[in-house]
C-alpha positions in Angstrom: 75.5 154.7 187.6 76.6 152.8 184.5 76.8 149.7 186.6 73.3 150.2 187.9 72.1 150.6 184.3 73.8 147.3 183.3 72.3 145.5 186.2 68.8 146.9 185.5 69.1 145.8 181.8 70.3 142.3 182.7 67.8 141.6 185.4 64.8 143.6 184.2 61.8 142.8 186.3 63.7 140.7 188.9 64.5 143.5 191.3 62.0 144.7 193.8 61.6 147.5 196.3 64.5 149.9 196.7 66.8 147.8 194.5 64.5 148.3 191.5 66.3 151.1 189.6 64.4 150.6 186.3 61.9 153.5 186.8 64.8 155.7 188.0 66.8 155.2 184.8 63.7 155.5 182.5 62.7 158.8 184.2 66.2 160.1 183.7 66.1 159.2 180.0 62.8 161.0 179.6 64.2 164.2 181.0 67.4 163.9 179.0 69.5 163.7 182.1 72.0 160.9 181.2 74.9 162.4 183.0 73.8 161.1 186.4 72.9 164.4 188.0 69.7 163.9 189.8 67.8 166.7 191.4 68.6 167.1 195.1 65.8 166.7 197.6 65.6 169.9 199.7 66.6 169.5 203.3 65.2 171.7 206.1 68.0 173.2 208.2 67.0 174.3 211.7 67.5 177.9 212.6 70.2 178.0 215.2 70.1 181.8 215.6 66.9 181.5 217.7 67.0 181.8 221.4 68.9 178.8 222.9 67.0 176.2 224.9 67.7 175.3 228.5 71.4 174.7 229.2 72.8 171.5 230.6 71.6 170.3 233.9 73.6 171.6 236.8 75.6 169.1 238.8 74.6 168.9 242.5 76.9 170.5 245.0 79.2 168.2 246.8 77.9 167.0 250.2 79.4 168.7 253.2 81.7 166.2 254.7 81.8 167.3 258.3 82.1 163.9 259.9 85.2 162.3 258.4 85.1 159.3 260.8 83.6 157.2 258.2 86.2 158.2 255.7 89.0 157.1 258.0 87.1 153.8 258.5 86.8 153.4 254.8 90.5 154.0 254.3 91.3 151.4 257.0 89.0 148.8 255.3 90.6 149.5 251.9 94.0 149.0 253.4 92.9 145.7 254.9 91.6 144.7 251.5 95.1 145.1 250.1 96.2 142.2 252.2 93.7 139.8 250.6 94.4 137.6 247.6 94.5 138.9 244.0 91.0 137.6 243.2 89.4 138.7 246.5 90.8 142.2 246.6 88.4 143.9 244.1 85.3 142.5 245.7 86.5 143.5 249.2 87.3 147.1 248.0 83.9 147.5 246.4 82.1 146.1 249.4 83.9 148.6 251.6 83.1 151.4 249.2 79.4 150.5 249.0 79.3 150.3 252.8 80.6 153.8 253.3 80.2 155.8 250.1 76.5 155.2 249.5 75.1 156.2 252.9 77.3 159.3 252.9 76.5 160.3 249.3 80.2 160.5 248.6 80.3 158.9 245.1 82.4 161.2 242.9 83.2 163.6 245.7 85.8 161.8 247.7 88.9 160.2 246.1 88.2 156.8 247.7 84.6 156.9 246.2 85.1 157.3 242.5 82.1 158.5 240.4 80.0 155.6 239.2 79.9 155.4 235.5 77.4 152.5 235.2 
């Protein structure tokens, strides 16, 4: 606070807006409050004891995977992708996943179809 008073005294009238502490200091002096204790603005605290709102959205149930033929085909294609070059392998794997996981709504429900986080 002392530094603010020094700055206000040196640059009286040059500061504008929120940086202008001149009125703040003079109002403190009028009240005799030179120790820097400013009154605290009251803050409204919400009442958390009230009835809780709706809970988190429920996650949908995993799809029933009755036909696992597509899953075996996906595994075969992912295995074939492992034979490709280092740079082609990720694109091949994601193309295979998009080909089988999306139409079967398996994202996040089957190990070969990880949950999309994007």
